[in-house]
DRENPA-3360 file (N, C-alpha, C; in nm, 2 decimals, always signed):
BEGIN
1 = XXXXXXXX = +4.63/-2.18/+5.93/+4.67/-2.26/+5.84/+4.72/-2.10/+5.77 ~ +4.81/-2.15/+5.68/+4.83/-1.99/+5.60/+4.79/-1.98/+5.52 ~ +4.78/-1.79/+5.55/+4.65/-1.78/+5.52/+4.62/-1.75/+5.38 ~ +4.69/-1.78/+5.23/+4.72/-1.76/+5.12/+4.65/-1.87/+5.14 ~ +4.63/-2.02/+5.16/+4.56/-2.15/+5.18/+4.39/-2.04/+5.19 ~ +4.39/-2.02/+5.28/+4.24/-2.00/+5.30/+4.19/-1.86/+5.25 ~ +4.29/-1.78/+5.16/+4.25/-1.66/+5.05/+4.22/-1.81/+4.90 ~ +4.28/-1.89/+4.88/+4.26/-1.98/+4.72/+4.18/-2.08/+4.77;
9 = XXXXXXXX = +4.15/-2.17/+4.91/+4.15/-2.35/+4.88/+3.97/-2.34/+4.78 ~ +3.86/-2.21/+4.80/+3.77/-2.23/+4.74/+3.71/-2.23/+4.60 ~ +3.83/-2.14/+4.54/+3.85/-2.13/+4.38/+3.90/-2.28/+4.30 ~ +3.99/-2.26/+4.41/+4.14/-2.42/+4.36/+3.99/-2.55/+4.40 ~ +3.92/-2.57/+4.47/+3.76/-2.66/+4.50/+3.71/-2.67/+4.31 ~ +3.68/-2.59/+4.25/+3.59/-2.53/+4.15/+3.71/-2.62/+4.01 ~ +3.79/-2.57/+4.07/+3.93/-2.59/+3.95/+3.92/-2.71/+3.93 ~ +3.93/-2.79/+4.07/+3.90/-2.98/+4.11/+3.74/-3.02/+4.02;
17 = XXXXXXXX = +3.69/-2.94/+4.02/+3.55/-2.95/+3.98/+3.61/-3.04/+3.83 ~ +3.57/-2.90/+3.75/+3.58/-2.82/+3.64/+3.67/-2.95/+3.54 ~ +3.81/-3.04/+3.65/+3.88/-3.09/+3.63/+3.88/-3.25/+3.55 ~ +3.72/-3.28/+3.62/+3.67/-3.35/+3.60/+3.50/-3.39/+3.51 ~ +3.50/-3.23/+3.43/+3.42/-3.30/+3.39/+3.24/-3.30/+3.30 ~ +3.28/-3.43/+3.33/+3.17/-3.56/+3.37/+3.13/-3.58/+3.43 ~ +3.15/-3.49/+3.52/+3.12/-3.51/+3.69/+3.07/-3.41/+3.72 ~ +3.05/-3.32/+3.65/+2.94/-3.18/+3.67/+2.81/-3.20/+3.62;
25 = XXXXXXXX = +2.72/-3.17/+3.72/+2.55/-3.20/+3.58/+2.51/-3.11/+3.56 ~ +2.56/-2.92/+3.68/+2.51/-2.83/+3.60/+2.61/-2.79/+3.57 ~ +2.68/-2.69/+3.47/+2.78/-2.64/+3.48/+2.76/-2.45/+3.47 ~ +2.65/-2.45/+3.44/+2.57/-2.27/+3.45/+2.67/-2.27/+3.62 ~ +2.53/-2.34/+3.66/+2.53/-2.35/+3.86/+2.73/-2.33/+3.87 ~ +2.77/-2.43/+3.84/+2.88/-2.45/+3.89/+2.95/-2.34/+3.80 ~ +3.00/-2.23/+3.72/+2.99/-2.11/+3.67/+2.94/-2.03/+3.76 ~ +2.83/-1.97/+3.86/+2.83/-1.90/+3.91/+2.89/-1.96/+4.08;
33 = XXXXXXXX = +2.87/-2.02/+4.08/+2.97/-2.09/+4.19/+3.05/-1.95/+4.21 ~ +3.13/-2.02/+4.08/+3.31/-1.97/+4.07/+3.28/-1.85/+4.07 ~ +3.22/-1.78/+4.00/+3.22/-1.61/+4.05/+3.20/-1.55/+4.12 ~ +3.05/-1.63/+4.18/+3.03/-1.55/+4.36/+3.18/-1.59/+4.42 ~ +3.27/-1.74/+4.41/+3.41/-1.69/+4.48/+3.51/-1.62/+4.42 ~ +3.52/-1.61/+4.33/+3.62/-1.49/+4.22/+3.57/-1.34/+4.26 ~ +3.44/-1.34/+4.29/+3.46/-1.21/+4.33/+3.52/-1.18/+4.50 ~ +3.44/-1.34/+4.54/+3.48/-1.25/+4.69/+3.63/-1.26/+4.76;
41 = XXXXXXXX = +3.77/-1.32/+4.64/+3.89/-1.30/+4.65/+3.97/-1.23/+4.64 ~ +3.93/-1.13/+4.59/+3.99/-1.01/+4.59/+3.95/-1.00/+4.78 ~ +3.90/-0.92/+4.82/+3.82/-0.85/+4.94/+3.84/-1.01/+5.00 ~ +3.89/-1.11/+5.01/+3.98/-1.26/+5.11/+4.09/-1.20/+5.11 ~ +4.16/-1.09/+5.01/+4.29/-1.12/+4.97/+4.33/-0.95/+5.09 ~ +4.23/-0.86/+5.05/+4.30/-0.77/+5.12/+4.24/-0.76/+5.25 ~ +4.21/-0.90/+5.28/+4.13/-0.90/+5.40/+4.26/-0.93/+5.50 ~ +4.38/-1.06/+5.43/+4.45/-1.15/+5.46/+4.54/-1.02/+5.49;
49 = XXXXXXXX = +4.53/-0.91/+5.42/+4.67/-0.82/+5.44/+4.72/-0.80/+5.33 ~ +4.67/-0.80/+5.24/+4.75/-0.79/+5.11/+4.71/-0.71/+5.08 ~ +4.78/-0.60/+4.97/+4.74/-0.46/+4.94/+4.71/-0.48/+4.78 ~ +4.60/-0.44/+4.76/+4.55/-0.38/+4.65/+4.62/-0.45/+4.48 ~ +4.73/-0.43/+4.48/+4.82/-0.45/+4.34/+4.84/-0.66/+4.37 ~ +4.87/-0.72/+4.48/+4.86/-0.76/+4.53/+4.78/-0.89/+4.48 ~ +4.67/-0.86/+4.59/+4.54/-0.91/+4.60/+4.50/-0.92/+4.42 ~ +4.51/-0.89/+4.35/+4.44/-0.82/+4.21/+4.47/-0.95/+4.11;
57 = XXXXXXXX = +4.62/-0.99/+4.16/+4.75/-1.09/+4.13/+4.70/-1.21/+4.13 ~ +4.66/-1.21/+4.26/+4.59/-1.34/+4.29/+4.50/-1.37/+4.20 ~ +4.41/-1.23/+4.23/+4.24/-1.34/+4.19/+4.30/-1.33/+4.02 ~ +4.41/-1.22/+3.94/+4.41/-1.25/+3.82/+4.46/-1.45/+3.75 ~ +4.55/-1.49/+3.88/+4.61/-1.58/+3.88/+4.52/-1.77/+3.88 ~ +4.40/-1.75/+3.98/+4.27/-1.82/+4.05/+4.19/-1.82/+3.88 ~ +4.20/-1.66/+3.84/+4.08/-1.71/+3.69/+4.15/-1.75/+3.57 ~ +4.27/-1.67/+3.56/+4.37/-1.79/+3.43/+4.36/-1.95/+3.46;
65 = XXXXXXXX = +4.36/-1.94/+3.54/+4.40/-2.10/+3.59/+4.18/-2.26/+3.63 ~ +4.17/-2.11/+3.65/+3.98/-2.18/+3.66/+3.97/-2.17/+3.50 ~ +3.96/-2.02/+3.45/+3.95/-2.05/+3.30/+3.94/-2.18/+3.17 ~ +4.10/-2.20/+3.21/+4.17/-2.29/+3.15/+4.16/-2.43/+3.17 ~ +4.15/-2.48/+3.29/+4.05/-2.61/+3.34/+3.95/-2.62/+3.26 ~ +3.88/-2.55/+3.26/+3.70/-2.53/+3.19/+3.72/-2.59/+3.08 ~ +3.86/-2.55/+3.04/+3.81/-2.59/+2.89/+3.90/-2.67/+2.86 ~ +3.97/-2.74/+2.92/+4.06/-2.81/+2.90/+4.02/-2.93/+2.76;
73 = XXXXXXXX = +3.90/-3.01/+2.80/+3.81/-3.11/+2.81/+3.72/-3.05/+2.67 ~ +3.72/-3.13/+2.59/+3.58/-3.11/+2.49/+3.43/-3.15/+2.50 ~ +3.38/-3.04/+2.52/+3.15/-3.10/+2.66/+3.15/-3.01/+2.60 ~ +3.04/-3.01/+2.70/+2.92/-2.93/+2.73/+3.02/-2.84/+2.80 ~ +3.10/-2.89/+2.86/+3.17/-2.78/+2.98/+3.27/-2.59/+2.89 ~ +3.31/-2.69/+2.79/+3.42/-2.66/+2.74/+3.27/-2.57/+2.69 ~ +3.22/-2.59/+2.58/+3.09/-2.53/+2.52/+3.04/-2.40/+2.56 ~ +3.05/-2.45/+2.71/+2.95/-2.31/+2.78/+3.09/-2.24/+2.85;
81 = XXXXXXXX = +3.18/-2.25/+2.88/+3.28/-2.18/+2.95/+3.33/-2.09/+2.82 ~ +3.39/-2.13/+2.68/+3.40/-2.00/+2.61/+3.37/-1.92/+2.58 ~ +3.18/-1.96/+2.65/+3.16/-1.84/+2.57/+3.08/-1.71/+2.76 ~ +3.18/-1.77/+2.84/+3.20/-1.72/+2.94/+3.27/-1.68/+3.04 ~ +3.35/-1.67/+2.96/+3.53/-1.66/+3.07/+3.56/-1.52/+3.10 ~ +3.59/-1.62/+3.24/+3.65/-1.50/+3.36/+3.66/-1.39/+3.32 ~ +3.79/-1.45/+3.30/+3.86/-1.32/+3.21/+3.82/-1.21/+3.19 ~ +3.72/-1.26/+3.03/+3.71/-1.13/+2.99/+3.58/-1.07/+3.08;
89 = XXXXXXXX = +3.55/-1.14/+3.23/+3.42/-1.04/+3.26/+3.50/-0.97/+3.39 ~ +3.63/-0.99/+3.47/+3.76/-0.97/+3.55/+3.86/-0.87/+3.47 ~ +3.93/-0.86/+3.40/+3.99/-0.82/+3.33/+4.01/-0.80/+3.20 ~ +3.93/-0.79/+3.09/+3.85/-0.71/+2.96/+3.97/-0.78/+2.92 ~ +4.02/-0.96/+2.89/+4.12/-0.97/+2.81/+4.09/-1.09/+2.79 ~ +4.09/-1.17/+2.74/+4.11/-1.31/+2.66/+4.24/-1.36/+2.66 ~ +4.36/-1.37/+2.73/+4.49/-1.33/+2.71/+4.57/-1.37/+2.85 ~ +4.54/-1.46/+2.88/+4.52/-1.47/+3.03/+4.62/-1.61/+3.02;
97 = XXXXXXXX = +4.64/-1.74/+2.97/+4.73/-1.78/+2.89/+4.89/-1.70/+2.87 ~ +4.93/-1.59/+2.80/+5.04/-1.56/+2.81/+5.04/-1.42/+2.93 ~ +4.90/-1.33/+3.00/+5.00/-1.26/+3.09/+5.01/-1.33/+3.22 ~ +4.97/-1.43/+3.23/+4.99/-1.51/+3.32/+5.11/-1.48/+3.36 ~ +5.18/-1.51/+3.27/+5.36/-1.49/+3.24/+5.40/-1.40/+3.30 ~ +5.35/-1.28/+3.22/+5.43/-1.16/+3.26/+5.42/-1.18/+3.34 ~ +5.30/-1.20/+3.48/+5.27/-1.12/+3.60/+5.39/-1.24/+3.76 ~ +5.38/-1.33/+3.60/+5.51/-1.44/+3.73/+5.65/-1.39/+3.68;
105 = XXXXXXXX = +5.72/-1.33/+3.61/+5.82/-1.28/+3.57/+5.81/-1.16/+3.71 ~ +5.71/-1.09/+3.70/+5.73/-1.00/+3.86/+5.77/-1.00/+3.94 ~ +5.68/-1.17/+3.95/+5.70/-1.17/+4.14/+5.82/-1.24/+4.08 ~ +5.87/-1.32/+4.05/+6.00/-1.37/+4.03/+6.07/-1.20/+4.06 ~ +6.05/-1.13/+4.01/+6.17/-1.06/+4.04/+6.15/-0.99/+4.17 ~ +6.07/-0.99/+4.26/+6.04/-0.88/+4.40/+6.15/-0.96/+4.44 ~ +6.16/-0.90/+4.60/+6.25/-0.87/+4.64/+6.26/-1.03/+4.74 ~ +6.35/-1.07/+4.78/+6.33/-1.24/+4.88/+6.31/-1.20/+5.03;
113 = XXXXXXXX = +6.31/-1.02/+5.03/+6.21/-0.97/+5.20/+6.10/-0.96/+5.16 ~ +6.02/-0.91/+5.09/+5.90/-0.88/+5.03/+5.74/-1.01/+5.03 ~ +5.71/-1.04/+5.09/+5.63/-1.21/+5.22/+5.56/-1.17/+5.14 ~ +5.47/-0.97/+5.12/+5.37/-1.02/+5.02/+5.34/-1.10/+4.89 ~ +5.51/-1.09/+4.79/+5.51/-1.05/+4.66/+5.49/-1.23/+4.68 ~ +5.60/-1.24/+4.80/+5.58/-1.41/+4.73/+5.54/-1.54/+4.86 ~ +5.42/-1.52/+4.89/+5.31/-1.56/+4.92/+5.20/-1.55/+4.82 ~ +5.21/-1.44/+4.73/+5.14/-1.47/+4.54/+5.19/-1.55/+4.49;
121 = XXXXXXXX = +5.35/-1.53/+4.46/+5.47/-1.61/+4.41/+5.37/-1.79/+4.39 ~ +5.35/-1.81/+4.54/+5.35/-1.90/+4.63/+5.18/-1.94/+4.49 ~ +5.04/-1.90/+4.52/+4.94/-1.87/+4.43/+5.00/-1.96/+4.30 ~ +5.10/-1.88/+4.25/+5.06/-1.90/+4.10/+5.22/-2.01/+4.03 ~ +5.30/-2.05/+4.14/+5.34/-2.18/+4.15/+5.28/-2.27/+4.12 ~ +5.10/-2.31/+4.21/+5.06/-2.36/+4.26/+4.98/-2.40/+4.18 ~ +4.90/-2.32/+4.04/+4.84/-2.32/+3.96/+4.97/-2.40/+3.82 ~ +5.05/-2.35/+3.84/+5.15/-2.40/+3.74/+5.17/-2.64/+3.79;
129 = XXXXXXXX = +5.20/-2.59/+3.90/+5.18/-2.78/+3.99/+5.08/-2.87/+3.91 ~ +4.99/-2.77/+4.00/+4.83/-2.81/+3.95/+4.78/-2.86/+3.77 ~ +4.93/-2.79/+3.74/+4.84/-2.81/+3.54/+4.80/-2.68/+3.46 ~ +4.87/-2.58/+3.53/+4.86/-2.44/+3.40/+4.99/-2.48/+3.33 ~ +4.94/-2.43/+3.22/+5.04/-2.42/+3.12/+5.03/-2.30/+2.96 ~ +4.95/-2.27/+3.01/+4.87/-2.14/+2.89/+4.98/-2.09/+2.81 ~ +5.05/-2.06/+2.76/+5.08/-2.01/+2.67/+5.21/-2.15/+2.62 ~ +5.27/-2.25/+2.73/+5.32/-2.33/+2.70/+5.20/-2.45/+2.68;
137 = XXXXXXXX = +5.08/-2.46/+2.67/+5.08/-2.51/+2.64/+5.07/-2.65/+2.51 ~ +5.07/-2.61/+2.39/+5.13/-2.66/+2.26/+5.25/-2.72/+2.28 ~ +5.41/-2.70/+2.43/+5.51/-2.80/+2.42/+5.56/-2.81/+2.29 ~ +5.56/-2.65/+2.25/+5.67/-2.58/+2.14/+5.76/-2.51/+2.24 ~ +5.77/-2.52/+2.37/+5.88/-2.46/+2.39/+5.90/-2.51/+2.53 ~ +5.94/-2.67/+2.56/+5.95/-2.75/+2.68/+6.04/-2.70/+2.79 ~ +6.19/-2.65/+2.75/+6.27/-2.61/+2.80/+6.27/-2.51/+2.88 ~ +6.19/-2.36/+2.79/+6.18/-2.26/+2.84/+6.08/-2.29/+2.97;
145 = XXXXXXXX = +6.01/-2.37/+2.97/+5.93/-2.38/+3.09/+5.98/-2.47/+3.19 ~ +6.03/-2.49/+3.15/+6.13/-2.63/+3.27/+6.22/-2.51/+3.36 ~ +6.26/-2.45/+3.25/+6.38/-2.34/+3.37/+6.27/-2.24/+3.34 ~ +6.14/-2.17/+3.36/+6.08/-2.15/+3.44/+6.05/-2.20/+3.59 ~ +6.03/-2.27/+3.55/+5.98/-2.39/+3.69/+6.11/-2.40/+3.76 ~ +6.20/-2.38/+3.73/+6.40/-2.40/+3.80/+6.34/-2.28/+3.90 ~ +6.37/-2.17/+3.82/+6.36/-2.04/+3.88/+6.25/-2.00/+3.96 ~ +6.07/-2.04/+3.96/+6.00/-2.06/+4.05/+6.08/-2.14/+4.20;
153 = XXXXXXXX = +6.15/-2.27/+4.15/+6.13/-2.35/+4.29/+6.29/-2.27/+4.37 ~ +6.38/-2.19/+4.30/+6.47/-2.14/+4.29/+6.41/-1.96/+4.40 ~ +6.37/-1.95/+4.42/+6.29/-1.79/+4.42/+6.22/-1.87/+4.58 ~ +6.14/-2.03/+4.61/+6.06/-2.01/+4.69/+6.15/-2.05/+4.79 ~ +6.25/-2.14/+4.78/+6.30/-2.29/+4.76/+6.34/-2.16/+4.95 ~ +6.43/-2.14/+4.95/+6.49/-2.10/+5.08/+6.37/-2.06/+5.23 ~ +6.30/-1.93/+5.16/+6.17/-1.87/+5.22/+6.11/-2.05/+5.29 ~ +6.04/-2.10/+5.15/+5.99/-2.23/+5.24/+6.03/-2.31/+5.39;
161 = XXXXXXXX = +6.20/-2.33/+5.32/+6.22/-2.35/+5.44/+6.26/-2.34/+5.56 ~ +6.24/-2.27/+5.57/+6.18/-2.20/+5.70/+6.14/-2.18/+5.77 ~ +5.97/-2.20/+5.71/+5.90/-2.27/+5.73/+5.84/-2.29/+5.89 ~ +5.81/-2.22/+6.03/+5.75/-2.29/+6.09/+5.73/-2.39/+6.12 ~ +5.72/-2.54/+6.18/+5.64/-2.62/+6.25/+5.67/-2.73/+6.06 ~ +5.74/-2.71/+5.96/+5.74/-2.75/+5.86/+5.71/-2.95/+5.89 ~ +5.65/-2.99/+5.79/+5.65/-3.15/+5.83/+5.74/-3.22/+5.71 ~ +5.73/-3.36/+5.72/+5.88/-3.40/+5.65/+5.79/-3.39/+5.51;
169 = XXXXXXXX = +5.87/-3.46/+5.40/+5.82/-3.37/+5.26/+5.78/-3.49/+5.25 ~ +5.69/-3.46/+5.19/+5.62/-3.63/+5.14/+5.55/-3.62/+4.99 ~ +5.62/-3.71/+4.89/+5.52/-3.76/+4.81/+5.40/-3.68/+4.73 ~ +5.39/-3.62/+4.59/+5.22/-3.60/+4.62/+5.11/-3.71/+4.55 ~ +5.04/-3.73/+4.61/+4.98/-3.86/+4.58/+4.92/-3.83/+4.43 ~ +4.86/-3.70/+4.38/+4.78/-3.69/+4.31/+4.81/-3.70/+4.16 ~ +4.75/-3.71/+4.07/+4.74/-3.71/+3.93/+4.84/-3.59/+3.89 ~ +4.96/-3.63/+3.84/+5.01/-3.54/+3.79/+4.98/-3.44/+3.66;
177 = XXXXXXXX = +5.00/-3.38/+3.62/+4.93/-3.29/+3.51/+4.98/-3.35/+3.34 ~ +4.83/-3.39/+3.29/+4.86/-3.44/+3.16/+5.01/-3.39/+3.05 ~ +4.92/-3.30/+3.09/+5.05/-3.20/+2.96/+5.21/-3.12/+2.98 ~ +5.21/-3.27/+3.01/+5.40/-3.28/+3.11/+5.46/-3.24/+3.03 ~ +5.63/-3.12/+3.00/+5.72/-3.14/+2.96/+5.80/-3.23/+3.11 ~ +5.94/-3.27/+3.05/+6.07/-3.33/+3.17/+6.05/-3.30/+3.30 ~ +5.91/-3.31/+3.37/+5.90/-3.23/+3.47/+5.94/-3.28/+3.60 ~ +6.04/-3.41/+3.62/+6.09/-3.48/+3.70/+6.16/-3.42/+3.85;
185 = XXXXXXXX = +6.22/-3.33/+3.81/+6.32/-3.22/+3.94/+6.19/-3.13/+3.97 ~ +6.09/-3.06/+3.82/+6.02/-2.99/+3.90/+5.93/-3.06/+4.01 ~ +5.83/-3.18/+3.96/+5.77/-3.21/+4.08/+5.82/-3.24/+4.20 ~ +5.98/-3.30/+4.22/+6.03/-3.30/+4.39/+6.02/-3.29/+4.40 ~ +6.08/-3.14/+4.34/+6.10/-2.97/+4.38/+5.98/-2.88/+4.46 ~ +5.84/-2.94/+4.37/+5.75/-2.87/+4.45/+5.69/-2.90/+4.52 ~ +5.70/-3.02/+4.57/+5.63/-3.10/+4.64/+5.71/-3.14/+4.80 ~ +5.82/-3.04/+4.77/+5.93/-2.98/+4.88/+5.87/-2.87/+4.97;
193 = XXXXXXXX = +5.84/-2.82/+4.84/+5.85/-2.65/+4.84/+5.70/-2.63/+4.90 ~ +5.66/-2.72/+4.91/+5.54/-2.68/+4.91/+5.44/-2.83/+5.04 ~ +5.50/-2.85/+5.10/+5.49/-2.92/+5.19/+5.36/-2.91/+5.29 ~ +5.42/-2.72/+5.31/+5.29/-2.67/+5.38/+5.17/-2.69/+5.37 ~ +5.08/-2.56/+5.34/+4.93/-2.60/+5.40/+4.95/-2.62/+5.22 ~ +4.95/-2.57/+5.10/+4.95/-2.53/+5.02/+4.96/-2.70/+4.95 ~ +5.07/-2.70/+4.97/+5.08/-2.84/+4.82/+5.06/-2.99/+4.98 ~ +5.11/-2.99/+5.11/+5.13/-3.13/+5.16/+5.01/-3.10/+5.20;
201 = XXXXXXXX = +4.96/-3.28/+5.12/+4.82/-3.31/+5.19/+4.69/-3.18/+5.13 ~ +4.77/-3.22/+4.95/+4.67/-3.04/+4.92/+4.56/-3.13/+4.85 ~ +4.61/-3.26/+4.73/+4.51/-3.30/+4.70/+4.35/-3.30/+4.84 ~ +4.42/-3.39/+4.94/+4.28/-3.46/+4.98/+4.24/-3.32/+5.10 ~ +4.32/-3.26/+5.09/+4.20/-3.12/+5.11/+4.12/-3.11/+5.07 ~ +4.19/-3.07/+4.93/+4.07/-3.00/+4.80/+3.99/-3.05/+4.79 ~ +4.07/-3.17/+4.73/+3.90/-3.31/+4.70/+3.76/-3.33/+4.79 ~ +3.83/-3.30/+4.94/+3.75/-3.31/+5.05/+3.63/-3.22/+4.98;
209 = XXXXXXXX = +3.72/-3.04/+5.00/+3.58/-2.95/+4.96/+3.56/-2.97/+4.87 ~ +3.60/-2.99/+4.74/+3.53/-2.97/+4.59/+3.42/-3.11/+4.68 ~ +3.44/-3.26/+4.68/+3.33/-3.30/+4.75/+3.23/-3.25/+4.77 ~ +3.21/-3.19/+4.84/+3.09/-3.10/+4.88/+3.02/-3.02/+4.88 ~ +3.12/-2.95/+4.83/+3.09/-2.86/+4.75/+3.01/-2.92/+4.56 ~ +3.08/-3.00/+4.54/+2.95/-3.09/+4.49/+2.80/-3.10/+4.51 ~ +2.89/-3.10/+4.65/+2.70/-3.17/+4.71/+2.68/-3.14/+4.70 ~ +2.66/-2.95/+4.80/+2.58/-2.83/+4.75/+2.59/-2.82/+4.67;
217 = XXXXXX = +2.61/-2.76/+4.55/+2.54/-2.77/+4.41/+2.45/-2.79/+4.35 ~ +2.48/-2.98/+4.36/+2.34/-3.05/+4.33/+2.20/-2.99/+4.41 ~ +2.30/-2.99/+4.56/+2.15/-2.95/+4.60/+2.02/-2.80/+4.65 ~ +2.17/-2.74/+4.55/+2.14/-2.63/+4.47/+2.18/-2.48/+4.60 ~ +2.23/-2.53/+4.71/+2.33/-2.41/+4.79/+2.43/-2.32/+4.71 ~ +2.42/-2.23/+4.76/+2.51/-2.14/+4.70/+2.66/-2.23/+4.87;
% end
């Protein structure tokens, strides 16, 4: 299994649960579980071979994504989360919707032979594909967002096309982000680019994990 998948999958599980807030029985318990996973992400990334800065960037992307998903739908989950932002706890800021893209721009400037940076870029691209919009959430700059997605695709396509054991490209079956601009080309490209473990069958993999996580949380098991 690709190392990025192993490092990030449990945090993405939490985001999937938060994306359906009506199914969250105990938001405080889910928040504590998310905190535990975020706490372990940086160490897991270091263990997987990433340097300190890249491990921090992985953690940043996941924190920004989880915070946005948790606040996306008005209700008890969003009301709780706004007072318990992960970005405030871990990065002492509330501007992850903007700074996510600052970090993304740096990753886009990485050398094409910098495997670690490109792995981190996959995490940021996955967040975008699964619905993260940050400063673009108001759709005031759709063209800018589409152009950014194109650049991400261009940066990753050559590398991922050379991955050993790539399965045939498959159309993603999960629900597409509700806050979209004209992303038809981006969606098709990203489905191909991430036909490795991160996105090929990603929804079913994570949905199963998220279901198991929900069961454990209901039973009070971390």
